[in-house]
C-alpha positions as CSV (number, residue, x, y, z in Angstrom):
1,M,114.3,211.0,120.2
2,K,115.0,208.6,123.1
3,P,115.9,210.2,126.4
4,F,119.6,209.9,127.3
5,S,118.9,207.5,130.1
6,S,117.4,205.1,127.5
7,F,120.7,204.9,125.6
8,I,122.6,204.2,128.8
9,Y,120.2,201.4,129.8
10,E,120.2,199.8,126.3
11,A,124.0,199.5,126.4
12,T,123.9,197.8,129.8
13,I,120.7,195.7,129.7
14,D,121.5,192.2,131.1
15,V,119.8,189.2,129.5
16,P,120.5,185.5,130.0
17,K,122.8,183.7,127.7
18,K,121.1,181.0,125.7
19,Q,122.9,178.2,127.5
20,Q,121.4,179.5,130.8
21,T,117.9,179.0,129.4
22,M,115.8,176.0,128.4
23,G,116.8,177.1,124.8
24,I,113.2,177.2,123.4
25,D,113.0,179.4,120.3
26,R,110.9,182.5,120.9
27,K,108.8,181.7,117.9
28,D,107.8,178.4,119.4
29,M,106.8,179.6,122.8
30,P,103.0,179.4,123.4
31,Q,101.3,182.6,124.2
32,V,97.9,183.3,125.9
33,S,96.2,186.7,125.6
34,S,95.9,188.5,128.9
35,K,92.1,188.6,128.4
36,D,92.1,184.7,128.2
37,M,94.5,184.2,131.1
38,T,91.7,183.7,133.8
39,H,90.0,181.2,131.5
40,F,93.4,179.4,131.0
41,F,93.9,179.2,134.8
42,N,90.4,177.8,135.3
43,H,91.3,175.2,132.5
44,L,94.4,174.3,134.6
45,K,92.3,173.8,137.7
46,T,90.3,171.1,135.9
47,K,93.6,169.3,135.6
48,G,94.5,169.7,139.2
49,V,97.0,172.4,138.7
50,T,96.8,175.4,141.1
51,V,97.9,179.0,140.6
52,V,99.0,181.5,143.2
53,K,99.5,185.2,142.5
54,K,102.5,186.7,144.4
55,K,105.5,189.0,144.3
56,M,108.7,187.3,143.3
57,D,112.4,188.3,143.2
58,P,113.4,188.3,139.5
59,S,116.9,187.0,140.4
60,D,115.3,183.7,141.5
61,L,113.7,183.1,138.1
62,K,115.1,181.5,135.0
63,A,114.2,181.8,131.3
64,S,112.5,179.1,129.2
65,Q,113.0,180.9,125.8
66,G,116.4,181.7,124.4
67,Q,116.0,185.0,122.5
68,F,115.2,188.4,123.8
69,H,114.7,191.9,122.3
70,K,116.6,194.6,124.3
71,E,114.6,197.4,122.7
72,K,111.4,195.8,124.1
73,I,113.0,195.4,127.5
74,Q,114.1,199.1,127.4
75,K,110.6,200.3,126.6
76,M,109.2,198.4,129.6
77,I,112.0,199.9,131.8
78,D,111.1,203.4,130.6
79,D,107.4,202.7,131.3
80,I,108.1,201.4,134.8
81,Q,110.3,204.4,135.6
82,N,107.6,206.8,134.3
83,G,104.8,205.2,136.2
84,K,103.1,204.0,133.0
85,D,103.5,200.2,133.6
86,V,100.4,198.4,134.7
87,D,102.5,195.7,136.2
88,K,100.7,192.8,134.5
89,P,101.8,189.5,136.2
90,I,104.1,187.1,134.4
91,V,103.6,183.4,134.5
92,V,106.1,181.2,136.3
93,S,106.4,177.4,136.7
94,K,106.9,175.4,139.9
95,D,110.6,175.1,139.1
96,N,110.8,178.9,138.7
97,Y,111.0,179.2,134.9
98,V,109.3,182.2,133.3
99,V,106.8,180.8,130.7
100,D,105.0,184.0,129.8
101,G,106.3,187.6,130.2
102,H,110.1,187.2,129.7
103,H,110.6,190.9,128.7
104,R,108.6,192.2,131.6
105,W,110.6,189.9,134.0
106,L,113.9,191.2,132.5
107,A,112.8,194.8,132.8
108,H,112.1,194.3,136.5
109,S,115.4,192.3,136.9
110,N,117.5,195.1,135.4
111,L,115.8,197.6,137.7
112,G,116.2,195.3,140.7
113,K,112.4,195.4,141.4
114,D,110.2,192.5,142.5
115,V,107.7,191.4,139.8
116,N,104.1,190.3,140.1
117,A,103.8,186.6,139.0
118,Y,101.3,183.8,138.7
119,H,103.1,180.9,140.2
120,V,101.8,177.7,138.7
121,N,102.1,174.4,140.6
122,T,103.6,172.3,137.7
123,N,107.0,172.2,136.1
124,A,108.0,174.3,133.1
125,K,107.9,171.4,130.5
126,D,104.4,170.3,131.5
127,L,103.1,173.9,131.7
128,I,104.4,174.8,128.3
129,G,102.7,171.6,126.9
130,M,99.5,172.6,128.5
131,M,99.7,176.1,127.0
132,H,100.3,174.6,123.6
133,D,97.2,172.4,124.0
134,Y,95.0,175.3,125.2
135,P,92.6,176.1,122.3
136,K,93.1,179.9,122.6
137,S,96.9,179.9,122.6
138,F,99.1,181.2,119.8
139,N,102.8,180.5,119.2
140,S,104.8,183.6,120.1
141,K,105.6,184.7,116.5
142,L,102.0,184.5,115.3
143,Y,100.6,186.1,118.4
144,E,103.0,189.0,118.2
145,T,102.2,189.6,114.5
146,L,98.5,189.6,115.4
147,E,99.1,192.0,118.2
148,Y,100.9,194.3,115.7
149,F,97.7,194.6,113.7
150,V,95.5,194.9,116.8
151,E,97.6,197.5,118.5
152,R,98.7,199.6,115.6
153,D,95.3,200.0,114.1
154,E,93.1,201.5,116.8
155,S,91.9,204.3,114.4
156,C,90.4,203.8,111.0
157,M,93.2,204.5,108.7
158,I,93.1,204.0,104.9
159,V,94.1,200.3,104.4
160,T,96.7,200.1,101.6
161,A,97.5,197.2,99.4
162,A,100.7,196.8,101.3
163,H,98.8,196.6,104.6
164,M,96.5,194.0,103.2
165,K,99.3,191.9,101.7
166,A,101.1,191.8,105.0
167,F,97.9,190.9,106.8
168,E,97.1,188.1,104.3
169,Q,100.5,186.6,104.6
170,F,100.1,186.5,108.4
171,V,96.7,184.9,108.2
172,D,98.0,182.3,105.7
173,K,100.8,181.3,108.1
174,M,98.3,181.0,110.9
175,F,96.1,178.6,109.0
176,D,98.8,176.7,107.1
177,K,98.6,173.7,109.4
178,F,94.9,173.4,108.6
179,N,95.6,173.5,104.8
180,I,93.7,176.7,104.4
181,D,94.7,179.7,102.2
182,F,93.1,183.1,102.4
183,D,92.7,185.6,99.6
184,F,91.5,189.1,100.5
185,T,90.3,190.7,97.2
186,K,90.9,194.3,96.1
187,H,87.2,195.0,96.6
188,F,87.4,193.7,100.2
189,R,90.3,196.1,100.9
190,E,88.5,199.0,99.4
191,R,85.2,198.2,101.2
192,I,87.0,198.4,104.6
193,S,87.4,202.1,104.2
194,D,83.9,202.7,102.8
195,E,82.2,205.7,104.5
196,R,79.0,203.7,104.7
197,N,80.5,201.7,107.5
198,N,79.5,203.5,110.7
199,P,81.6,203.3,112.7
200,C,84.4,202.6,110.3
201,I,86.0,199.2,110.1
202,S,89.6,198.7,111.4
203,L,92.1,195.9,110.8
204,K,91.9,195.4,114.5
205,E,88.4,194.2,114.2
206,I,89.1,192.0,111.2
207,A,92.1,190.5,113.1
208,D,89.7,189.7,116.0
209,T,87.3,188.0,113.6
210,I,90.0,185.9,112.0
211,K,91.2,184.9,115.5
212,K,87.8,183.6,116.3
213,I,87.8,181.3,113.3
214,Y,91.3,180.2,114.2
215,N,90.3,179.3,117.7
216,K,87.4,177.2,116.3
217,Y,89.8,175.2,114.2
218,K,92.2,174.8,117.0
219,S,89.4,173.3,119.2
220,G,88.6,170.8,116.4
221,E,85.6,172.6,114.9
222,K,86.3,172.7,111.1
223,T,84.1,175.7,110.5
224,L,85.0,176.6,106.9
225,S,85.6,173.0,105.7
226,K,81.9,172.3,106.0
227,Y,81.1,174.7,103.2
228,V,83.5,173.7,100.4
229,D,82.4,175.0,96.9
230,A,79.8,177.3,98.5
231,E,79.4,180.9,99.3
232,V,79.0,181.8,103.0
233,V,78.8,184.9,105.1
234,L,81.0,185.2,108.2
235,K,79.0,187.2,110.8
236,D,80.9,188.7,113.8
237,L,77.9,189.4,116.1
238,Q,80.1,191.4,118.5
239,N,81.0,194.0,115.9
240,D,78.1,193.6,113.4
241,L,80.7,192.7,110.7
242,N,79.5,190.7,107.7
243,M,82.1,189.1,105.5
244,P,80.8,187.2,102.4
245,I,83.4,184.6,101.3
246,A,83.7,181.8,98.7
247,V,85.1,178.5,100.0
248,E,86.8,176.5,97.3
249,Y,88.8,173.3,97.3
250,D,92.1,173.6,95.5
251,R,92.8,170.1,94.3
252,K,96.2,170.9,92.9
253,N,97.6,172.1,96.3
254,D,95.2,170.0,98.4
255,E,93.9,172.9,100.4
256,I,90.9,175.0,101.0
257,E,90.9,178.5,99.5
258,V,88.9,181.2,101.3
259,V,88.2,184.2,99.0
260,A,87.1,187.2,101.1
261,K,85.0,189.2,98.6
262,T,83.8,192.1,100.6
263,I,83.0,193.3,104.1
264,M,80.5,195.6,105.7
265,R,79.2,196.7,109.1
266,K,75.5,196.2,109.2
267,K,73.2,195.1,112.0
268,N,70.7,192.4,111.1
269,F,72.4,191.8,107.7
270,R,70.2,189.5,105.6
271,T,71.6,186.9,103.1
272,P,70.2,183.8,101.3
273,N,73.6,182.2,101.8
274,P,74.6,180.1,104.9
275,E,75.9,182.0,107.8
276,I,78.8,181.3,110.2
277,K,78.2,183.2,113.4
278,L,81.2,184.2,115.4
């Protein structure tokens, strides 16, 4: 049950009206993972754009996106008050628009606390364009869906058909613009939970592997398209994951179908088929 203070805050959380923002739909906002942020800033430097980390008054900032989740803001408020918040910096444009970290900004704003920020020396419109073009970025909706799988599956739970269906739907949306459709077979799902995998395989790791393929396509490297009508093994060297797949061209729908047949964790896995190392 939520503490009483949470109910009080949820009823009084202040968020900007859409007309006070740039009006960008939340699902269309670009998102860069925190682990890729330093690389992104180095990418900006090559374009002559500088970044300064500093404390900022949240009341001086404006929203670029037009939708917010009060429940998410409330959770961050609770974390700040309980000393659990790591105070990850938000990203702010030269004209003081929040481009990444809206909910963290609003949590600090509702508490009247300064917020750590990366202040980027370019206007919001250009910064958002640069984030969209950055190869490792996701749009907000896809990124948050991926984070759901990554964050909710730290332990090796039994992966149900419902879990796999939801995961497959997400992956298909991710790769839709590349005309690629994924099919995770029943055997693939069952093999995830096989006790021969040591340590066990989690959806988090599979999501990380899929993300690596997505980033290759986004950077222009058509990794899977090179192996149409062939069987290939995806090898995630970081996690010793091996994923045999069949790559087929669906002429009726003019798309590439990737059938994930099975998966196993095995170091130095040998196969006569071509390998895609990730």
